[in-house]
N, C-alpha and C positions, 0 to 999 in steps of 0.2 A: 446860885440855881437850889430850888427847894430840893429837901431830898426824896420827898414823895413820888415823886414822878418826873421821868426824862424825856418821856416821848413827848414831841411838840416844841422841845426847846432846840435852839440852834448856838451850838459851840463855835465862834470864828476860829478861822484857822487855814494855815496855807499849806497843807498835807498835800498827798496825790488823790486822795478820796476827795477831799472838798473842793479840788480843781477839776473833778470828773464833770462831765455835763448833766445837767439836773435830768434830760431826757434819757440819758444812758441809764443813770442809777434809777430811774423810776421803773424803766422796762426791765430792768434786771433784778429789781425786788417784785415785780408781779410775775415773772419767771418762776422766780427763786419759790415765792408763796404757792404758785400751782405746783410745780413739782415737789414740795413739800411733802403732800398728800399723796403722793406716790411710792416715797420711801417704805420699804418692809423690812430691811434687815438693818443690825448694828452699824454695819460697814457706810451704809447710804447716808445713816444719820450722823457718822462721824465725819463723814467729807462734807454735809451741809452745815454741820457745826464749824469747821475748820474757815468756810466762808466770810462769816461774821465776825470771828475770831482775828481773821487776818485783815479784814476791815478795820476792826478798832485798834488794831497794831500801827497797821499803816496811817489810820488817822492822827496818831498820837493823843488817844481817847484813854483816861485811866479806865480800866477794867471793873471796878468800883462801879461805874455808871451801868453795869450790866445787871448788877444787883439792885442797884437803885430802880431801875427801869423794871424788874420783877418783882418787888417786894410789895407793890400795890395787886398782883394779881396772884400772890400764893394762894389765897383763900379759895380764886376759883381753879387753880390748878389741884389743891386737895380736895376740891370738890369731884371735878373731873375724875380723879384716880378711885375716889371711894365711890362715885356712883357706877363707874363702870365695872369694879370690881364685885360690887354688890349685883345688878343688875345683867350682866352677861352672863349667858349658860354655860357650863362648861362641867369641868372637873371640881368638885369641892375643895378648897383647901381648910377653911375653916367655917365653922357655923354661926351665926349670929340670930337667934330664935329661928323664924322661918326663912331667913336671909341665909346665904353663904356665900364666901370670897373665894371667887374661882382662878384658876390658874389662867384661864383665857381671859377673864375680866382684867386681873391685875395686869396681864400683858398688852390689852386694849388700853387700860386706864395708863400706861406707862408711855406707851406710843402717842395717845392723844397729849398727856402733858410734855412730852418733849416736843410735840407740834406747837402747842403753843407758846413753850417758851423761844423757841428758834425763830418763830415768827413774831412775837414780842420785840426780840434782840434786832432782828435784821432792819424791822419798822422803826426800831428807836436809832438805828445807825443810820438811816436815811434823814430821819430830822435833824440829827447831831450836826450833821456834815453838809447840810443843805440848806441855804437861808429860805425864808419866806418868799422874797422874791424870786429867785430862783425855781423853787418848787411851783410858785404861782404861773410863771412862764414856759416851764417844763408840762404843767400840764395842760396849758393852754395849747400848746404846741403840737401835744399829742391828739388834742380833741378837734384840732382845727380841720383836718380832713371831712368830719362829721359836721361841718355849717352846713353844707349842702343838703342835710336833711335836717337843717331845722335847730340843730343844736346848738345851746348859747355856751360858745367855748369858753370865753371869758368868761363870763359870769359864773358858772359851774366851777371853774379852776379857781376864781376867786373865794366862794363859797366854801369851797373844800379846804384852801391852805387857812382863810379866817378860821373857820371851825378847828381844825387842826391845831392854829395856834393858840385859841382859848382854852383847849382842854387843861394843861397846868394850871393857868391862869385862874381857872375855874374851881380845881381841886383846891390850889392855895388859899382860895378864898373860903373855901367850904372847911379847911382845917381853921381858919383864924373864926370862924363864926361858931363854930364846934367848941373851941379855946375858951372863947368868949361867953358862950352858953352854960359851960361847964364851971366857970369861974363864977357864974350867977346862980349855981346849984342845980342846974339841970343833970339828969340822970340818964345817959341812953344805954345802961350796960343790965341793968336790972330788972326784972319784970319778965312776964311772957313775952311772946312774938308781939301779940297785939299792941301790949304797952308800949313796947319797943317803937314799934311801928310809929302811934300817936305821940312819942316823945321825940321824933325826927323831924315833926310839922313845923318848930321852931328853929330847923335848922335849914329846911326846905323853902320857908316862904322869903324869909332874907337873901338866900342864894337864888331863886328865882328872880328876886326884885334886883339884885346887885347885876345879874346875867342881863336882864332888858335894860338896864340903866348905860350898862357897858356897851350894847348894841346900839342904843341911841345916841350915846356919845359918840363912838366910829361912826354910823351913819351921817351925824351933823360934822363930824371933821372931814368925811369924804366928801361932803356936797360944799363945804369951805373951801376945798380944794380944786373944787371944779370936774368933779371925777364924775362922767356920764357914761361909763362902761367901755369897752375896747374897741369901739368905732373909730377909727384914725389916730388912734394910740399907736408912739414909735417907742423903741427902745434906746436905751443909753448903750446897753451891751448887746451884739449879736453873737447867740452860740452857733459852735461851729464844733465840729467833731474832731476830736485830737487824737494822738498815736496811742496817748495813754487808755483814751476810752475803747480804741480796739482793742487793747491787752486785756482791760477789764471784764469785756464782753466774752474775748474768747476762753479765759481763765474759767469763768461764771458758766459758760456754754458748754465746756468740757467737765466739768464738775456736777453741772445739770443732766447732762448726757449720760454720765455713768449712773446716776441715780436711776433713770429710767431704763438703762440697758441691765442694771440690778434686778429693778421689778420685773422686766421680761424673761429673765433667765430663773428669778426666784419663783414666779407662780408655775 
């Protein structure tokens, strides 16, 4: 597994988290993401942080994967913190020319950074413990009621799963192209912003060419296996809600309810 990114990868296992129904994991993850933006106090964030931490421990995944999943977005986290600290009006703590770092800005920046971290960690846990086939079946099952409205449930589920699966593949290929270009003397780190942008062209062109090639090979492979969409398809495994799914849903619902109550009482 490349160290650059963990989201999109699947780590096979037989833990209680791996065995949870994919539909339950998808619904709990979506509910978690929604409630995450209602957290306002440190206690609520602590409860929200305990949920993915417990998930990693129960899934018997090394906690270093948390850092591996966050390392590619460290720059985004720092940018979020800096912009909020400088752009949010409030009591100034430190001045940089005409700009001022405000206490309110620091608070908003830290909250946004924590939310992004928890969002990445939870999404990564979902992909690490759910195979692409289970993800596809789970998304399709959740979208199936909307088929009466003309929503192509199977096609949407397939596209989302393939796109998620290709994220680490494309990033790994981008790293390989970057190292190859640097070995040939390409410079991506010096010069002004415009020069750096121009230097990225030798990286982006082969990356897009490789992405289109992979897409074409995938389409050919699916056609060779007589894939014609979801009509008439059967499943080897029928998913059923088990007792462990209800326990996971109850624990998560209790934690999310605590966050909502904390928000209602804190406002």
